[in-house]
Steps between C-alpha positions, in 0.01 A plus 500: 500500500837621538739499213788426726660166461732314719839497355634161419736362754785267454462147602641451840768237538421217730634534856794264579463258786684543831714197436626640172596822679694314764679292238608813310635670816880502555631486857754790519684559834511870589766481780822714460815333377705603809377523860458846649781442750751447221373806315545711812858376541579577135371854534785583739752462220317700230603854408263771609363573148421131455325500833271780385421319175431184698260696721296609193438141396225425754358611828652207684844572360461866592431394857820295496705793373336761725554290813648743754749249646677477162587869499568512873770236444665719236489805725636298791795381290579862424477592867205732436230318693446569868265249655457706816395804294261288296342359814468847647333637188263205489405546865440872444279427201297245695467744787367773270259255344364399838467865601302582183278198554437600859426859394255383235326271748471785746356730233245234399395449860453877541287517187274214610452644851164675584503876424467769760185648337277196501459137566365202319516407135445850379804638674718212384389547146582867519857427620581270206644644177270532203452174313710447194369416154334165474650435154699179521702545176556811292643410161626849417688538829658159465605570141671825606686326783627227271623760249697687766655176623608408146661840443691475829634158403617623162673799657677275749611256226654785302723583800611143575840379398558128540200480731605783741393860521784738414657676794369853545746754634484881537218643303371169370800441274596141433822411676611232260854587392512587130672251277705750306840477335802573712544843341137599538427728792232421753207736460194562707236754513555545870823500700687179402677480834171435674420204274848355551476544877170311496670216314774486762249505787265237356621215723515721805136608449356150481219436751421168662122462454328165489303452181699768314840333463451465123444874458807582712719262301359644180631843595848356553490302179382794296778722635798260508415236241611700195834585658552143615436332164688770311806446721476123442523555123794743520832384356730763652484716806409800287189343350259487800253786492519529877838673467351742247182589687686548831816706475577544870707211651282499808182465291662229291597312818147529634347364180750214481421413859127502413564277200695260721194468726268474200705211361405293807137492375601376154428126494438452129721328250842667458489669838847369592660653191324831558610508862860423403492779242367739762773391743766561236375851434487575873856373539624723220322797651637419846856477370471841338364655819768325706773651281359844560491431874859379496617812320330711759668285770843565354441875519322460836195681360285406799205732446518484121538191290547261793172601659312513165603163367479334840133593500462370142653166599279485807189548288617244246577203725579622851846638422700200618757545223561862597528408869753227425705739286491768769615258773758317289680816391472683831835649611455405867621149425840633395526780757824466698354687794247219544711195424692436823730219609322260738831370634549828687271358769756227562824684426422790731407275794723300737587140422201263483263796544288720279411868491165609357589868475617479132178325404294766677674772296443299182123476559476870592661608172291253300175620660575860404571400140187286463271759656634758253389276213148465640416860406647455150296183445187684609568771238553253215254215534121522534502214753819560699417259784566172312799659325655597834439151637672346198786746540543411868487131410784553255696689767443209737629247249797685354619717789377378839530129427846549351599673822355257754562158344883520480508636855293207627719246323820654632385527861361146494841369406686714754286499813150378576433772762590766242275331247205496740551862590538595134178330386286641779658846492485536123141381499403780737693753293348372176150510640559850626634598156187376320277671756689828456413515128232750395294344219275706269152594612315246287666202668227264615696265725596635847865587531553273802356201319704574187815532712436158655454344157825647369690393812352151481609457138851612595547283810288197419793309341706549819223456759504121543877482541503794740226363725668162525842654567349723768352204685816291459723783620291565810487129579875470462569808713261390775645151515851644504408733788352216704788271406755749627310528828491122535872474428580767759277332756647159428855637519418667830353179643799304380741749655319498833481121506865476405587748774316307770556142385843514340647304787236226480416453132789264435436279799470188286833568329656581833361179641671303223824687567464419868451128434799497266715668763367261760604200294844643447539566871382152591745343261792708626726387785437671830848640513438694181193687634565849633389566851319818404268330248142455609224359282159644560238266628737277692479473879763662706618168636565363153857426406441719194392801703719760656454678826413825312244452229549727205394517139738532211381644174761536233762572763296775664393436856144583598368551849295218642120536515316397810189365325639272233840459332568677174556258213814559299455602140694681232215741426431617850692823473681688233872510484494812711268345752220754431199524269464787255152652520564822313327389180185349646231630735605290798402572859754661724693325771669163500350182363382252762741220561231262622291324233175534693560869558590543132176336389303714743670815372436393139133441575472837672662668201256332263204598712617858519539494124138401443400860439756522221377193313334730250562867454267789452780670305499215249122519474520875449763455229282245321198730522701789355620281213144384434377859509762605245419211265127542543529875440682440172244248380193692619555778245401257224158432655368829363532358149186298562391202297711187490828685566358672806357171625836325463672782691241474778551124522876550518461750786300242691761236413773722649297536821437125512873436451580746779276315743623161385867586558448712809266252662623166370873564509544755775220528754379141519850344527575751772195397697582133445852551638357695792264216584788255474712709737206529741455124503864465608459729801565341838456729801736284708785583261452874545674663790304826517124495559447842653477714184127551524409244234600196303773625272422280196128576523567870535719496193242296312231753585734767369522291185120495490503879522743515208271267304205723584691804373579316176133406465394861547765608252361259241147616570595866449690408182195313367262786573721776357659326201232252391155566642526881490596531128239232413766251396347239729137471605467449872136391452592219260563187703672337200748783446855353500646782709225472759536123517878529544452758776251278683733203464790702640294614798381144557859374493600769746212413734582131483867563568421729793250247633756218476761714672260609771398141557862408550546819701225389735692177558811701575305732729348212689838331532630819653199519732553143614870567545430809712244313708735208552808704588368802686204367698618435858351211702426742782282718274203266530624306804659742748568225749732318260878542480622824350748319272461538123271260322617174359487647153805708580332835534564760764368837597636766271549864574172578333317255718662640814400850400149373437486342839621816666239708321211261573282564809550250773235353727531342847431132459208359704512152352657233714565739786820627339620852534681532166426783261416418137404686182138531389583609144589286197834333479784639297480198270135571413573864444791414274290255300219753467740772386670265255177388334347847502807656339489256209127532438526878505778492243262372233245775547500711184725271297247225427133503422245459779392150403856365515562690825191348658607151395850560636371634832256213531769241439739673741229506767420130459866404503558720806211327673659164428840618621354632826308177556810297432698721739238455775528124480870529584447712814425428868247751621421560865210682648725794583640507141153487345476877532802542272352252258167681495685827440685342207177366349335840538798657327464264204123553494535878485749470215268274302221751558702757302499269198119532478447132430206358695588140417846540650356681799294191587816289522679734738184557703491124555868509591432771755221291650732200506751687715236531772530132593846564645366765736266260680624384838560130555220491758245576226560196284128458437472848346812425294338184365188695412704753299695225324182320395321818388546501124293815442734702718775480236278566199571163342869578464615252763338167572482360853784259423724784391415712806581197714845482337563866578383448858771236539757782478400624846784475746266333755332270250600179674336631815168595340484239226292248696253762614464645151452163336256392768299815450509460122397135508235589749359739239522212251771674305743260349846632424699302252 
């Protein structure tokens, strides 16, 4: 048996029940006190060392602290994060990763492919690499790897300060600035200047890499943090270590500028006080540098202290203080050669005028002075472009504005034309001055654009007033020009009317005087009456009449008039018995003594004056005024923007005003008066009808030609002054200038159309008058009496010449042996020439559509006049040849108008004249022609042809036969 014994064991305690365990368990909630969102928000306001300590607390807190967006926000506040660069780096990294993955996949596919030396499993197995060890876990290898990892972590922790690796500069030396006393020198094993330069370049060398923002900010914090917090604790300006480590003012400015940027990432408690302390130190440093710059300015040490400290100020905060000092103390603002007297432009010019020669000299001298300073500014300042712009802005405010504003105020009070010329002229000179400046090479803005901006700032306060005054002045001048023309025209009309009607205007007053005298004479005894007294209007056998009728006017005897007695009146003649016409454009000769003749002469004078109802000289003067105003305003369009748009609108407003005054107050009233004068024309009151045309219509057509010239003038003005310089857009149907031009042309067309319509009436009245007074009864009825017609007409010399020149034919009708003409009558020729002359006058002066309408209306009205004239004639078979010749003459004239519709009317008229050629013995054929409606093309109905047939001289002989033949053909004539 074995001597071994089982050792005694302790008595095991009884196992508790599950219920007892549950009763003894405490329910403890393991959730954090604050939500993660609030913790993340709090982390933004912790100092960087506290953030690193917070990150060591747990893995989750480390993830919160190491979140890349937190450090990107700090870098972005400092202006060190470039999102475009970060995106580019990320895209490049992803591209390289994809390329490596594709290369690895290609290599794997090549390895797995069948070899060239064999096929099948054996070859594939030979291509694969040798199999690795099948050991799944090697304890010794894993232990060695863990040891190396632990050593690396310890080495990294020994180099961490507040959670960041120390910055390594030249040769691996730590770049943290030593916290030494003020008197202690800065030592380094290597060159200290390299370490200091790395500190100054730390912000500039930051890279924007996603996922590495914390490391980049750590470099900045490690380099600038000690200087920043040391400066915040300093009590005087001599305490900060930054002024001891960096002795050069330029290096000190660079570090202070870096600290200013670094302060923007300080969000922890007390950041406001630290930033204020940093601002105070920077201000003290800036003041010291500015004093050095000012001392160099006083000695004009351009390439020495001025250049050096201007660069220091530029590094510190952009150098605005140095620029302001340079501009404020510049001697150009007190130079007497530059400061000129603006009133020389007014004093050296005639009264109410201005001369821009002194201002031109002023801007030439100023341009030379300013360009000389551009080179000096380029030598002093590192960024001379903005400095030169600020300098020019100061010159604009203190020199140019002080020159132009008093001149504008003075000229505005003296004379508006001088003011308008001064504003526009000085604007051009000012713009040329700014364009003549030569800025430094680093200027970014184009010189032309900068010149426009300077000029706009200078003239913007005056622009609204100038534009309004320009429009008001042009409107006033245009209305004054038209008003003077209207006054002259009215005075001329009044003088002419007074000249012709002076003896008849006071007829009512003279009538009252006559009745008063009559009463006195009636009441007087007969023995008292003188035997030589004769009262006009009394019969010769009256007891109040004398054997010699005479007229007494203020004791001056006047010769008796055969037509009607002359009424006495005190205003008939002047005291000298003559009328003075030296001061008014009155016609020559003596005034008519007969009232009817005076009215006829007055009407003739008015009709002859139609062509002077509006003047092309006035239109030309208005166009020149508009061109001058528009030229002054157009120079402001090049400013662009709102000012340029307002100037463009004002140019269009000037053009619209020109057309409104020229058309509404000058041209249209002239056409209206012309139409009124045409409506008063009566051919029976005119003594001369052999001038080759209707005088009022000829003058009206001349007026139409003047209107056409004005329209062409406006069109050329619009194209050259508005459409050409792109002030107005001819393709924009809503453009105000284009709408005004179309409205003007429409008004002109309507006025011409109204005048031509009235002119057609006048022309037709003249045609009817010629037909009624010059057509002889023997023209169409040679067997009739050779006496003049009942209308009072007789053969004129023209008609006799026409008859002599017309071929004559031996008559074979009626057995007579008389000779007669076979050509058209002189009346028809005269009518044709009259109508043709007036239609030809409009060729070239009106558009084709209006000319076609006019010719069509003239042709229709001529057709009516000829038809009306035929119904007043007696036409024999022998005279039918003359009638046919006349109708052929009219037909050939209408053919020249190239109007087929009109040609149908006169073709029917020519066919109608054939019914007079039929002999009385052929009544049946005559009835057939009368009843044939197709023969006349629907122009004349059978009833109308029957009426014309009644004008045959032998109608009463053939009437029964014609009617019998017509009724026999069942043709009913009403």
